[in-house]
C-alpha positions as CSV (number, residue, x, y, z in Angstrom):
1,X,98.3,65.6,111.7
2,X,100.2,68.2,110.8
3,X,97.8,69.7,107.7
4,X,94.6,69.2,109.9
5,X,96.7,71.1,113.2
6,X,97.2,73.9,110.5
7,X,93.6,73.5,109.3
8,X,92.1,73.5,112.9
9,X,94.0,77.0,113.3
10,X,93.2,78.5,110.5
11,X,89.1,77.6,110.6
12,X,89.4,78.9,114.2
13,X,90.8,82.4,112.9
14,X,88.1,82.1,109.8
15,X,85.0,81.6,112.1
16,X,86.0,84.3,114.5
17,X,86.3,87.2,111.8
18,X,83.2,87.0,110.4
19,X,81.5,86.5,113.7
20,X,83.2,89.4,115.0
21,X,82.3,91.9,112.6
22,X,78.7,90.7,112.9
23,X,78.7,91.3,116.7
24,X,80.7,94.8,116.3
25,X,78.6,95.9,113.4
26,X,75.3,95.7,115.8
27,X,76.5,96.4,118.3
28,X,77.6,99.8,117.2
29,X,74.2,100.5,116.0
30,X,72.3,99.3,119.1
31,X,74.6,102.0,120.9
32,X,73.9,104.7,118.9
33,X,77.2,105.8,117.5
34,X,75.9,105.9,114.0
35,X,75.2,109.9,113.3
36,X,73.0,108.9,110.3
37,X,70.6,106.3,108.2
38,X,73.5,105.9,106.1
39,X,75.7,104.6,108.8
40,X,73.7,102.5,110.1
41,X,72.7,101.0,106.4
42,X,76.5,100.8,105.8
43,X,76.8,98.9,108.9
44,X,73.9,96.2,108.2
45,X,75.4,95.5,104.8
46,X,78.6,94.7,106.7
47,X,77.2,92.6,109.2
48,X,75.2,91.1,106.0
49,X,78.2,90.0,104.2
50,X,79.9,88.6,106.9
51,X,77.3,86.5,108.3
52,X,76.9,85.3,104.1
53,X,80.5,84.3,104.8
54,X,80.3,82.8,107.8
55,X,77.4,80.7,106.5
56,X,79.2,79.7,103.0
57,X,82.1,78.6,105.6
58,X,80.3,76.4,107.8
59,X,78.5,74.8,104.3
60,X,81.8,73.9,103.5
61,X,82.8,72.4,106.6
62,X,79.7,69.9,107.1
63,X,80.1,69.2,103.0
64,X,83.6,68.2,103.7
65,X,82.2,65.8,106.7
66,X,79.7,64.1,104.0
67,X,81.5,64.0,101.3
68,X,84.6,62.1,103.4
69,X,81.6,59.6,104.8
70,X,80.4,59.4,101.3
71,X,76.9,60.5,102.2
72,X,76.8,64.0,100.5
73,X,72.9,64.3,99.1
74,X,72.3,65.4,95.8
75,X,69.7,66.7,93.8
76,X,70.7,66.8,90.0
77,X,68.3,68.3,87.7
78,X,68.2,70.5,84.2
79,X,69.6,73.8,85.3
80,X,70.2,77.4,83.4
81,X,73.9,77.8,83.2
82,X,73.0,81.6,82.2
83,X,71.0,81.7,85.3
84,X,73.2,80.1,88.1
85,X,76.3,82.2,86.9
86,X,74.4,85.6,87.1
87,X,73.2,84.9,90.5
88,X,76.5,84.1,91.8
89,X,78.2,87.5,90.0
90,X,75.3,89.4,91.2
91,X,76.0,88.5,94.5
92,X,79.8,89.6,94.4
93,X,79.3,93.1,92.4
94,X,79.6,95.1,95.6
95,X,83.0,93.3,96.6
96,X,84.5,93.3,93.3
97,X,83.2,97.4,92.9
98,X,84.7,97.8,96.3
99,X,88.4,96.5,95.0
100,X,87.8,98.6,91.8
101,X,88.0,95.3,90.0
102,X,86.8,95.2,86.4
103,X,84.8,92.4,85.6
104,X,84.4,91.2,82.3
105,X,82.0,88.2,80.8
106,X,82.4,86.6,77.6
107,X,80.1,83.6,75.4
108,X,77.3,83.2,78.6
109,X,74.5,81.9,76.5
110,X,71.2,81.9,77.7
111,X,70.5,78.6,76.1
112,X,73.0,76.5,77.8
113,X,71.8,73.9,79.9
114,X,73.7,71.4,82.6
115,X,72.7,68.7,84.7
116,X,73.4,69.4,88.4
117,X,72.4,69.9,92.0
118,X,71.4,73.8,91.8
119,X,72.8,74.8,95.0
120,X,76.2,72.7,94.9
121,X,77.2,74.2,91.6
122,X,76.6,77.5,92.8
123,X,78.5,76.9,95.7
124,X,81.5,75.8,93.3
125,X,81.0,79.3,91.4
126,X,81.0,81.3,94.2
127,X,84.2,79.6,95.9
128,X,86.3,80.0,92.6
129,X,84.9,83.4,92.0
130,X,85.5,84.4,95.8
131,X,89.4,83.4,95.4
132,X,89.4,85.6,92.6
133,X,88.5,88.3,93.8
134,X,90.1,87.6,97.4
135,X,93.5,87.1,95.5
136,X,93.3,89.9,93.2
137,X,94.3,93.2,94.3
138,X,94.7,95.4,90.9
139,X,93.5,94.3,87.3
140,X,90.3,92.2,86.2
141,X,88.4,88.9,86.3
142,X,87.0,87.4,83.3
143,X,84.5,84.9,83.2
144,X,84.4,82.6,79.5
145,X,82.0,80.0,78.7
146,X,82.9,77.2,75.9
147,X,81.2,74.4,74.3
148,X,83.4,71.8,73.1
149,X,83.0,68.3,72.3
150,X,82.9,65.4,74.7
151,X,86.1,63.8,75.8
152,X,84.3,60.1,75.5
153,X,85.8,59.1,71.5
154,X,84.3,55.7,71.7
155,X,80.6,56.9,72.4
156,X,78.9,57.8,69.4
157,X,76.3,60.0,70.6
158,X,79.0,61.7,73.0
159,X,77.8,64.8,74.9
160,X,79.7,68.2,74.4
161,X,80.4,69.8,77.8
162,X,80.6,73.3,78.5
163,X,83.9,74.7,80.5
164,X,83.3,77.8,82.3
165,X,86.8,79.3,83.2
166,X,87.2,82.1,85.8
167,X,90.7,84.3,85.0
168,X,92.0,86.6,87.4
169,X,95.1,88.9,87.2
170,X,95.9,88.0,90.9
171,X,99.2,86.5,93.1
172,X,99.1,83.1,91.2
173,X,100.7,80.3,91.7
174,X,104.0,78.5,91.1
175,X,103.7,75.3,89.1
176,X,104.8,72.8,91.6
177,X,102.8,74.2,94.5
178,X,99.6,73.9,92.4
179,X,98.9,70.3,93.6
180,X,98.3,71.4,96.6
181,X,95.5,73.6,96.3
182,X,93.0,70.7,95.8
183,X,94.4,68.9,99.1
184,X,92.0,69.4,102.2
185,X,93.4,71.1,104.7
186,X,96.1,72.5,103.0
187,X,97.2,76.4,102.0
188,X,99.9,77.3,99.9
189,X,103.2,78.0,101.6
190,X,104.4,81.9,101.4
191,X,103.8,85.4,102.4
192,X,101.5,86.0,99.7
193,X,98.9,83.7,100.6
194,X,99.2,84.1,103.9
195,X,98.8,87.8,103.8
196,X,94.7,86.3,102.8
197,X,92.2,84.7,104.9
198,X,91.8,81.1,104.1
199,X,91.2,77.7,105.3
200,X,92.0,75.6,102.6
201,X,89.1,73.9,102.0
202,X,87.6,75.7,98.8
203,X,89.0,74.0,95.9
204,X,89.3,70.7,97.5
205,X,85.4,70.7,98.0
206,X,84.7,71.8,94.7
207,X,86.6,69.1,93.0
208,X,84.1,66.5,94.9
209,X,81.6,68.6,94.0
210,X,82.2,68.6,90.8
211,X,83.5,64.8,90.4
212,X,79.9,63.5,91.9
213,X,78.0,66.3,89.4
214,X,80.1,64.2,86.8
215,X,81.8,66.9,85.8
216,X,86.0,68.1,86.5
217,X,87.7,71.3,87.8
218,X,91.1,72.4,86.5
219,X,93.7,74.8,87.7
220,X,96.3,76.8,85.9
221,X,98.9,79.3,86.5
222,X,102.3,80.8,84.9
223,X,103.5,81.6,88.1
224,X,103.8,84.0,90.9
225,X,102.0,87.2,90.1
226,X,101.0,86.0,87.0
227,X,97.3,85.1,87.7
228,X,95.1,82.3,87.9
229,X,92.7,80.6,85.7
230,X,90.0,77.6,87.2
231,X,88.0,75.7,84.4
232,X,84.6,74.4,85.3
233,X,83.4,71.5,83.2
234,X,80.4,69.6,82.7
235,X,78.2,67.8,80.4
236,X,75.7,69.6,78.2
237,X,71.8,68.3,78.5
238,X,69.7,68.2,75.6
239,X,67.4,70.6,76.4
240,X,67.2,74.1,74.8
241,X,65.4,77.3,75.9
242,X,61.6,77.4,75.2
């Protein structure tokens, strides 16, 4: 109950913040406070970013309810990992540039296909990349892709897995606090994380989604101010680019 009470306080703030930004941006334009087309465009971009953030938050809440009830629909299909990753990266480029962060991409092949629900997999990647951006004030974010052997040693035809790791140079997480990040309604206590917005759902939902799609998600950090690496793994399908 304590976690749920804390969650309700966080979610109320998280819903109001982007909504207020949208309302204020539109009102400034309608009331003629902009001196140029550039100012209007900037306010519209702010409203658009806030609307996307609000939609993602609402989607997370709806998914949480369906996951808890075991009713979350999935439409798994073979999809190109390169296209999926780059769509999410492109959507966050402006925020990365605004924070003057460096973004590095490594080994993102165009020929890797996985079987997953496209919308849900993109949601997971967005949650992880959004966290990396949010909790990194200076430095860089690295997105690395590695292909590894399957983990089922009893399967002669074991399928290799692809591991996507999103690593940042941000605030990090103490080892004894990391398990909490995958629990619903929970944010790690302390002034470092409390300085950032969040409702404590992203990683919990991401893990549930990955498990439903036959994958996994793990988090590693050496501690405070040591950065964080989140790895997402999925079996590779046999399909290759034509």
